[in-house]
N, CA, C and O atoms as a GROMACS GRO file, in nm:
protein
  428
    1MET      N    1   0.085  -0.116   0.000
    1MET     CA    2   0.000   0.000   0.000
    1MET      C    3   0.090   0.123   0.000
    1MET      O    4   0.179   0.137   0.084
    2SER      N    5   0.065   0.208  -0.094
    2SER     CA    6   0.146   0.327  -0.111
    2SER      C    7   0.101   0.437  -0.015
    2SER      O    8  -0.019   0.463  -0.001
    3VAL      N    9   0.197   0.501   0.049
    3VAL     CA   10   0.166   0.609   0.143
    3VAL      C   11   0.104   0.727   0.067
    3VAL      O   12   0.016   0.795   0.119
    4TRP      N   13   0.150   0.751  -0.055
    4TRP     CA   14   0.096   0.859  -0.136
    4TRP      C   15  -0.052   0.834  -0.168
    4TRP      O   16  -0.133   0.927  -0.166
    5SER      N   17  -0.088   0.708  -0.197
    5SER     CA   18  -0.227   0.674  -0.224
    5SER      C   19  -0.313   0.692  -0.100
    5SER      O   20  -0.425   0.742  -0.108
    6VAL      N   21  -0.261   0.653   0.014
    6VAL     CA   22  -0.334   0.670   0.140
    6VAL      C   23  -0.356   0.818   0.167
    6VAL      O   24  -0.464   0.857   0.213
    7LEU      N   25  -0.256   0.900   0.140
    7LEU     CA   26  -0.269   1.044   0.160
    7LEU      C   27  -0.380   1.102   0.072
    7LEU      O   28  -0.464   1.178   0.120
    8LYS      N   29  -0.380   1.066  -0.056
    8LYS     CA   30  -0.479   1.120  -0.149
    8LYS      C   31  -0.620   1.076  -0.114
    8LYS      O   32  -0.712   1.158  -0.110
    9VAL      N   33  -0.638   0.947  -0.088
    9VAL     CA   34  -0.771   0.895  -0.057
    9VAL      C   35  -0.821   0.950   0.076
    9VAL      O   36  -0.938   0.987   0.087
   10SER      N   37  -0.734   0.957   0.176
   10SER     CA   38  -0.774   1.010   0.306
   10SER      C   39  -0.812   1.157   0.296
   10SER      O   40  -0.910   1.201   0.356
   11LEU      N   41  -0.735   1.233   0.221
   11LEU     CA   42  -0.764   1.375   0.206
   11LEU      C   43  -0.898   1.397   0.138
   11LEU      O   44  -0.978   1.479   0.183
   12ILE      N   45  -0.924   1.325   0.031
   12ILE     CA   46  -1.052   1.337  -0.038
   12ILE      C   47  -1.167   1.294   0.053
   12ILE      O   48  -1.269   1.362   0.061
   13PHE      N   49  -1.150   1.182   0.123
   13PHE     CA   50  -1.255   1.132   0.211
   13PHE      C   51  -1.287   1.232   0.321
   13PHE      O   52  -1.404   1.265   0.342
   14TYR      N   53  -1.186   1.280   0.391
   14TYR     CA   54  -1.211   1.371   0.503
   14TYR      C   55  -1.264   1.507   0.457
   14TYR      O   56  -1.344   1.568   0.528
   15LEU      N   57  -1.222   1.554   0.341
   15LEU     CA   58  -1.276   1.680   0.290
   15LEU      C   59  -1.422   1.665   0.250
   15LEU      O   60  -1.502   1.757   0.270
   16LEU      N   61  -1.458   1.549   0.195
   16LEU     CA   62  -1.599   1.525   0.163
   16LEU      C   63  -1.684   1.515   0.290
   16LEU      O   64  -1.795   1.566   0.294
   17VAL      N   65  -1.632   1.450   0.391
   17VAL     CA   66  -1.704   1.442   0.519
   17VAL      C   67  -1.720   1.581   0.578
   17VAL      O   68  -1.827   1.614   0.629
   18LEU      N   69  -1.616   1.663   0.571
   18LEU     CA   70  -1.625   1.800   0.621
   18LEU      C   71  -1.730   1.879   0.544
   18LEU      O   72  -1.808   1.953   0.604
   19ALA      N   73  -1.733   1.865   0.412
   19ALA     CA   74  -1.832   1.937   0.331
   19ALA      C   75  -1.974   1.895   0.368
   19ALA      O   76  -2.062   1.980   0.379
   20VAL      N   77  -1.996   1.766   0.387
   20VAL     CA   78  -2.129   1.718   0.426
   20VAL      C   79  -2.168   1.772   0.562
   20VAL      O   80  -2.282   1.814   0.581
   21LEU      N   81  -2.075   1.772   0.657
   21LEU     CA   82  -2.106   1.822   0.791
   21LEU      C   83  -2.131   1.972   0.792
   21LEU      O   84  -2.217   2.020   0.865
   22VAL      N   85  -2.058   2.047   0.711
   22VAL     CA   86  -2.081   2.192   0.704
   22VAL      C   87  -2.218   2.221   0.643
   22VAL      O   88  -2.291   2.307   0.692
   23ILE      N   89  -2.253   2.150   0.537
   23ILE     CA   90  -2.384   2.170   0.475
   23ILE      C   91  -2.496   2.130   0.571
   23ILE      O   92  -2.597   2.199   0.580
   24ALA      N   93  -2.477   2.019   0.642
   24ALA     CA   94  -2.578   1.978   0.740
   24ALA      C   95  -2.587   2.079   0.855
   24ALA      O   96  -2.696   2.107   0.904
   25GLY      N   97  -2.474   2.134   0.896
   25GLY     CA   98  -2.474   2.234   1.002
   25GLY      C   99  -2.547   2.360   0.961
   25GLY      O  100  -2.622   2.418   1.041
   26VAL      N  101  -2.527   2.404   0.837
   26VAL     CA  102  -2.597   2.523   0.787
   26VAL      C  103  -2.747   2.496   0.781
   26VAL      O  104  -2.827   2.582   0.819
   27ALA      N  105  -2.784   2.378   0.733
   27ALA     CA  106  -2.927   2.344   0.726
   27ALA      C  107  -2.989   2.339   0.865
   27ALA      O  108  -3.099   2.390   0.886
   28LEU      N  109  -2.919   2.277   0.961
   28LEU     CA  110  -2.971   2.271   1.098
   28LEU      C  111  -2.979   2.408   1.162
   28LEU      O  112  -3.073   2.437   1.237
   29TRP      N  113  -2.882   2.494   1.134
   29TRP     CA  114  -2.886   2.631   1.187
   29TRP      C  115  -3.009   2.705   1.134
   29TRP      O  116  -3.078   2.773   1.210
   30ASN      N  117  -3.036   2.690   1.004
   30ASN     CA  118  -3.152   2.756   0.945
   30ASN      C  119  -3.282   2.704   1.004
   30ASN      O  120  -3.373   2.783   1.031
   31VAL      N  121  -3.293   2.574   1.024
   31VAL     CA  122  -3.414   2.517   1.084
   31VAL      C  123  -3.428   2.565   1.227
   31VAL      O  124  -3.538   2.603   1.269
   32ALA      N  125  -3.319   2.564   1.304
   32ALA     CA  126  -3.324   2.610   1.443
   32ALA      C  127  -3.358   2.757   1.450
   32ALA      O  128  -3.430   2.800   1.541
   33SER      N  129  -3.308   2.835   1.358
   33SER     CA  130  -3.338   2.978   1.356
   33SER      C  131  -3.485   3.001   1.323
   33SER      O  132  -3.549   3.088   1.382
   34ASP      N  133  -3.540   2.925   1.229
   34ASP     CA  134  -3.681   2.939   1.193
   34ASP      C  135  -3.774   2.902   1.308
   34ASP      O  136  -3.880   2.962   1.323
   35PHE      N  137  -3.735   2.804   1.388
   35PHE     CA  138  -3.817   2.762   1.501
   35PHE      C  139  -3.790   2.843   1.628
   35PHE      O  140  -3.854   2.819   1.731
   36GLY      N  141  -3.696   2.937   1.624
   36GLY     CA  142  -3.668   3.022   1.738
   36GLY      C  143  -3.575   2.962   1.842
   36GLY      O  144  -3.564   3.015   1.952
   37VAL      N  145  -3.508   2.854   1.808
   37VAL     CA  146  -3.418   2.788   1.903
   37VAL      C  147  -3.295   2.875   1.929
   37VAL      O  148  -3.244   2.879   2.041
   38ILE      N  149  -3.247   2.943   1.827
   38ILE     CA  150  -3.126   3.026   1.842
   38ILE      C  151  -3.154   3.141   1.939
   38ILE      O  152  -3.072   3.171   2.025
   39ASN      N  153  -3.268   3.206   1.924
   39ASN     CA  154  -3.304   3.314   2.016
   39ASN      C  155  -3.320   3.262   2.159
   39ASN      O  156  -3.282   3.330   2.254
   40SER      N  157  -3.377   3.143   2.173
   40SER     CA  158  -3.391   3.084   2.307
   40SER      C  159  -3.255   3.055   2.368
   40SER      O  160  -3.235   3.076   2.488
   41LEU      N  161  -3.161   3.008   2.287
   41LEU     CA  162  -3.026   2.982   2.337
   41LEU      C  163  -2.957   3.112   2.378
   41LEU      O  164  -2.886   3.117   2.478
   42ASP      N  165  -2.979   3.218   2.300
   42ASP     CA  166  -2.923   3.349   2.336
   42ASP      C  167  -2.976   3.394   2.472
   42ASP      O  168  -2.899   3.439   2.557
   43LYS      N  169  -3.106   3.382   2.492
   43LYS     CA  170  -3.166   3.422   2.620
   43LYS      C  171  -3.116   3.335   2.734
   43LYS      O  172  -3.091   3.384   2.843
   44LEU      N  173  -3.102   3.206   2.709
   44LEU     CA  174  -3.055   3.113   2.813
   44LEU      C  175  -2.914   3.147   2.856
   44LEU      O  176  -2.885   3.150   2.975
   45VAL      N  177  -2.825   3.173   2.762
   45VAL     CA  178  -2.687   3.208   2.795
   45VAL      C  179  -2.681   3.341   2.869
   45VAL      O  180  -2.605   3.355   2.965
   46ARG      N  181  -2.762   3.438   2.827
   46ARG     CA  182  -2.765   3.567   2.896
   46ARG      C  183  -2.812   3.551   3.040
   46ARG      O  184  -2.757   3.614   3.130
   47SER      N  185  -2.912   3.467   3.062
   47SER     CA  186  -2.963   3.450   3.199
   47SER      C  187  -2.870   3.364   3.284
   47SER      O  188  -2.856   3.391   3.404
   48LEU      N  189  -2.806   3.263   3.227
   48LEU     CA  190  -2.717   3.177   3.305
   48LEU      C  191  -2.593   3.249   3.352
   48LEU      O  192  -2.547   3.228   3.465
   49PHE      N  193  -2.537   3.334   3.268
   49PHE     CA  194  -2.412   3.400   3.301
   49PHE      C  195  -2.429   3.548   3.334
   49PHE      O  196  -2.330   3.620   3.344
   50ALA      N  197  -2.552   3.593   3.351
   50ALA     CA  198  -2.585   3.731   3.388
   50ALA      C  199  -2.518   3.831   3.294
   50ALA      O  200  -2.453   3.926   3.338
   51LEU      N  201  -2.535   3.807   3.167
   51LEU     CA  202  -2.478   3.895   3.066
   51LEU      C  203  -2.583   3.996   3.020
   51LEU      O  204  -2.703   3.967   3.021
   52THR      N  205  -2.538   4.113   2.982
   52THR     CA  206  -2.632   4.213   2.930
   52THR      C  207  -2.660   4.191   2.783
   52THR      O  208  -2.769   4.221   2.736
   53SER      N  209  -2.563   4.138   2.710
   53SER     CA  210  -2.586   4.109   2.568
   53SER      C  211  -2.506   3.987   2.527
   53SER      O  212  -2.389   3.971   2.563
   54PHE      N  213  -2.570   3.902   2.452
   54PHE     CA  214  -2.505   3.783   2.395
   54PHE      C  215  -2.584   3.744   2.271
   54PHE      O  216  -2.706   3.733   2.275
   55THR      N  217  -2.513   3.724   2.161
   55THR     CA  218  -2.579   3.685   2.037
   55THR      C  219  -2.492   3.582   1.965
   55THR      O  220  -2.372   3.603   1.945
   56LEU      N  221  -2.553   3.471   1.928
   56LEU     CA  222  -2.484   3.374   1.844
   56LEU      C  223  -2.486   3.424   1.701
   56LEU      O  224  -2.592   3.456   1.647
   57ARG      N  225  -2.369   3.432   1.641
   57ARG     CA  226  -2.358   3.482   1.504
   57ARG      C  227  -2.334   3.364   1.410
   57ARG      O  228  -2.241   3.285   1.431
   58PRO      N  229  -2.416   3.352   1.305
   58PRO     CA  230  -2.404   3.234   1.218
   58PRO      C  231  -2.273   3.226   1.141
   58PRO      O  232  -2.218   3.117   1.126
   59LEU      N  233  -2.222   3.338   1.093
   59LEU     CA  234  -2.097   3.332   1.016
   59LEU      C  235  -1.978   3.299   1.105
   59LEU      O  236  -1.885   3.230   1.062
   60THR      N  237  -1.980   3.348   1.229
   60THR     CA  238  -1.873   3.314   1.323
   60THR      C  239  -1.877   3.166   1.358
   60THR      O  240  -1.773   3.100   1.363
   61ALA      N  241  -1.998   3.114   1.381
   61ALA     CA  242  -2.013   2.971   1.411
   61ALA      C  243  -1.969   2.887   1.292
   61ALA      O  244  -1.904   2.783   1.309
   62LEU      N  245  -2.003   2.930   1.172
   62LEU     CA  246  -1.963   2.857   1.052
   62LEU      C  247  -1.812   2.859   1.034
   62LEU      O  248  -1.751   2.758   1.001
   63ALA      N  249  -1.752   2.975   1.058
   63ALA     CA  250  -1.605   2.985   1.043
   63ALA      C  251  -1.534   2.898   1.144
   63ALA      O  252  -1.440   2.826   1.109
   64TRP      N  253  -1.576   2.903   1.271
   64TRP     CA  254  -1.513   2.821   1.373
   64TRP      C  255  -1.536   2.672   1.348
   64TRP      O  256  -1.445   2.590   1.364
   65GLY      N  257  -1.656   2.637   1.308
   65GLY     CA  258  -1.686   2.497   1.279
   65GLY      C  259  -1.603   2.443   1.163
   65GLY      O  260  -1.554   2.330   1.168
   66THR      N  261  -1.589   2.525   1.060
   66THR     CA  262  -1.508   2.484   0.946
   66THR      C  263  -1.360   2.475   0.983
   66THR      O  264  -1.290   2.385   0.938
   67ALA      N  265  -1.314   2.568   1.065
   67ALA     CA  266  -1.173   2.565   1.107
   67ALA      C  267  -1.143   2.442   1.193
   67ALA      O  268  -1.042   2.375   1.173
   68VAL      N  269  -1.232   2.413   1.286
   68VAL     CA  270  -1.212   2.295   1.371
   68VAL      C  271  -1.222   2.168   1.286
   68VAL      O  272  -1.143   2.075   1.304
   69GLY      N  273  -1.319   2.164   1.195
   69GLY     CA  274  -1.331   2.049   1.105
   69GLY      C  275  -1.210   2.032   1.016
   69GLY      O  276  -1.166   1.919   0.992
   70GLY      N  277  -1.154   2.143   0.967
   70GLY     CA  278  -1.033   2.135   0.886
   70GLY      C  279  -0.915   2.082   0.966
   70GLY      O  280  -0.834   2.003   0.915
   71GLY      N  281  -0.905   2.125   1.091
   71GLY     CA  282  -0.799   2.072   1.178
   71GLY      C  283  -0.815   1.923   1.202
   71GLY      O  284  -0.717   1.849   1.202
   72LEU      N  285  -0.939   1.879   1.222
   72LEU     CA  286  -0.964   1.736   1.241
   72LEU      C  287  -0.937   1.658   1.113
   72LEU      O  288  -0.890   1.544   1.119
   73CYS      N  289  -0.966   1.718   0.998
   73CYS     CA  290  -0.933   1.654   0.869
   73CYS      C  291  -0.782   1.634   0.857
   73CYS      O  292  -0.736   1.526   0.820
   74PHE      N  293  -0.707   1.738   0.888
   74PHE     CA  294  -0.562   1.730   0.881
   74PHE      C  295  -0.510   1.622   0.976
   74PHE      O  296  -0.421   1.544   0.941
   75LEU      N  297  -0.566   1.619   1.098
   75LEU     CA  298  -0.523   1.519   1.196
   75LEU      C  299  -0.556   1.378   1.148
   75LEU      O  300  -0.476   1.287   1.165
   76GLY      N  301  -0.675   1.360   1.090
   76GLY     CA  302  -0.713   1.228   1.039
   76GLY      C  303  -0.624   1.182   0.926
   76GLY      O  304  -0.584   1.065   0.922
   77VAL      N  305  -0.592   1.272   0.835
   77VAL     CA  306  -0.502   1.237   0.724
   77VAL      C  307  -0.364   1.203   0.777
   77VAL      O  308  -0.302   1.107   0.732
   78LEU      N  309  -0.317   1.280   0.873
   78LEU     CA  310  -0.185   1.254   0.932
   78LEU      C  311  -0.181   1.117   1.000
   78LEU      O  312  -0.084   1.043   0.984
   79VAL      N  313  -0.284   1.084   1.076
   79VAL     CA  314  -0.289   0.953   1.143
   79VAL      C  315  -0.292   0.841   1.041
   79VAL      O  316  -0.222   0.741   1.056
   80ASN      N  317  -0.373   0.855   0.936
   80ASN     CA  318  -0.380   0.751   0.833
   80ASN      C  319  -0.247   0.730   0.763
   80ASN      O  320  -0.208   0.617   0.736
   81VAL      N  321  -0.177   0.838   0.734
   81VAL     CA  322  -0.047   0.828   0.667
   81VAL      C  323   0.056   0.762   0.758
   81VAL      O  324   0.134   0.678   0.714
   82VAL      N  325   0.056   0.800   0.885
   82VAL     CA  326   0.152   0.740   0.979
   82VAL      C  327   0.123   0.591   0.997
   82VAL      O  328   0.216   0.511   1.001
   83VAL      N  329  -0.004   0.554   1.007
   83VAL     CA  330  -0.039   0.412   1.022
   83VAL      C  331   0.000   0.334   0.896
   83VAL      O  332   0.052   0.223   0.907
   84ALA      N  333  -0.022   0.390   0.778
   84ALA     CA  334   0.018   0.322   0.655
   84ALA      C  335   0.170   0.308   0.647
   84ALA      O  336   0.221   0.204   0.605
   85LEU      N  337   0.241   0.412   0.689
   85LEU     CA  338   0.387   0.406   0.690
   85LEU      C  339   0.436   0.299   0.788
   85LEU      O  340   0.527   0.222   0.756
   86LEU      N  341   0.376   0.296   0.907
   86LEU     CA  342   0.415   0.193   1.004
   86LEU      C  343   0.383   0.053   0.953
   86LEU      O  344   0.462  -0.040   0.972
   87TYR      N  345   0.268   0.037   0.889
   87TYR     CA  346   0.233  -0.093   0.832
   87TYR      C  347   0.335  -0.137   0.729
   87TYR      O  348   0.379  -0.252   0.728
   88ASN      N  349   0.374  -0.044   0.642
   88ASN     CA  350   0.472  -0.079   0.539
   88ASN      C  351   0.606  -0.116   0.601
   88ASN      O  352   0.671  -0.212   0.558
   89LEU      N  353   0.649  -0.041   0.703
   89LEU     CA  354   0.777  -0.072   0.768
   89LEU      C  355   0.772  -0.206   0.841
   89LEU      O  356   0.867  -0.284   0.833
   90ILE      N  357   0.663  -0.233   0.911
   90ILE     CA  358   0.651  -0.359   0.985
   90ILE      C  359   0.641  -0.477   0.889
   90ILE      O  360   0.700  -0.582   0.914
   91SER      N  361   0.566  -0.462   0.779
   91SER     CA  362   0.555  -0.573   0.684
   91SER      C  363   0.687  -0.599   0.612
   91SER      O  364   0.714  -0.711   0.570
   92ASP      N  365   0.770  -0.496   0.597
   92ASP     CA  366   0.904  -0.519   0.540
   92ASP      C  367   0.991  -0.600   0.634
   92ASP      O  368   1.069  -0.684   0.589
   93VAL      N  369   0.979  -0.575   0.764
   93VAL     CA  370   1.061  -0.646   0.862
   93VAL      C  371   1.009  -0.788   0.884
   93VAL      O  372   1.086  -0.883   0.884
   94VAL      N  373   0.879  -0.802   0.902
   94VAL     CA  374   0.819  -0.930   0.935
   94VAL      C  375   0.797  -1.015   0.812
   94VAL      O  376   0.805  -1.138   0.818
   95GLY      N  377   0.770  -0.952   0.701
   95GLY     CA  378   0.748  -1.028   0.579
   95GLY      C  379   0.603  -1.026   0.535
   95GLY      O  380   0.569  -1.084   0.432
   96GLY      N  381   0.518  -0.962   0.610
   96GLY     CA  382   0.377  -0.952   0.571
   96GLY      C  383   0.298  -1.076   0.604
   96GLY      O  384   0.346  -1.164   0.675
   97VAL      N  385   0.180  -1.081   0.552
   97VAL     CA  386   0.089  -1.194   0.576
   97VAL      C  387   0.066  -1.264   0.443
   97VAL      O  388   0.040  -1.199   0.341
   98ARG      N  389   0.076  -1.396   0.445
   98ARG     CA  390   0.052  -1.473   0.323
   98ARG      C  391  -0.073  -1.557   0.342
   98ARG      O  392  -0.084  -1.631   0.439
   99VAL      N  393  -0.165  -1.545   0.250
   99VAL     CA  394  -0.289  -1.621   0.254
   99VAL      C  395  -0.288  -1.718   0.138
   99VAL      O  396  -0.269  -1.678   0.023
  100THR      N  397  -0.310  -1.847   0.168
  100THR     CA  398  -0.311  -1.950   0.066
  100THR      C  399  -0.449  -2.014   0.066
  100THR      O  400  -0.497  -2.060   0.170
  101LEU      N  401  -0.512  -2.018  -0.049
  101LEU     CA  402  -0.643  -2.079  -0.063
  101LEU      C  403  -0.628  -2.210  -0.137
  101LEU      O  404  -0.555  -2.220  -0.236
  102THR      N  405  -0.697  -2.310  -0.088
  102THR     CA  406  -0.694  -2.440  -0.155
  102THR      C  407  -0.837  -2.482  -0.188
  102THR      O  408  -0.931  -2.448  -0.116
  103ALA      N  409  -0.851  -2.555  -0.296
  103ALA     CA  410  -0.982  -2.604  -0.336
  103ALA      C  411  -1.012  -2.734  -0.263
  103ALA      O  412  -0.925  -2.819  -0.246
  104ASP      N  413  -1.135  -2.747  -0.221
  104ASP     CA  414  -1.178  -2.869  -0.153
  104ASP      C  415  -1.208  -2.976  -0.260
  104ASP      O  416  -1.289  -2.950  -0.349
  105LYS      N  417  -1.145  -3.094  -0.254
  105LYS     CA  418  -1.163  -3.196  -0.358
  105LYS      C  419  -1.298  -3.264  -0.348
  105LYS      O  420  -1.348  -3.318  -0.447
  106ASP      N  421  -1.360  -3.263  -0.229
  106ASP     CA  422  -1.488  -3.330  -0.210
  106ASP      C  423  -1.604  -3.251  -0.270
  106ASP      O  424  -1.708  -3.309  -0.300
  107ALA      N  425  -1.588  -3.123  -0.287
  107ALA     CA  426  -1.700  -3.041  -0.331
  107ALA      C  427  -1.725  -3.045  -0.477
  107ALA      O  428  -1.817  -2.980  -0.526
   0.00000   0.00000   0.00000
């Protein structure tokens, strides 16, 4: 297994997962905003922490969510590449796994 292939496939996979999660997050934000959940959360945070003003901003939440998701994508790709590299190094030392299939003569 090529480390370069693992890098490319992992990067594409994690970026697609991030795109799906960002789109789902935007859709959920819009639904929550339409039902008044965002305003209720604003009021709850103001009352819990005795704040005079607090407002959840959608673009700030989107930017932070995308940044955190991008960091997790990078971390996932890095872990996959390191594991593939370790697998290749260990299989070079040990010799890998050999699977032999035989046909059953009775069947």
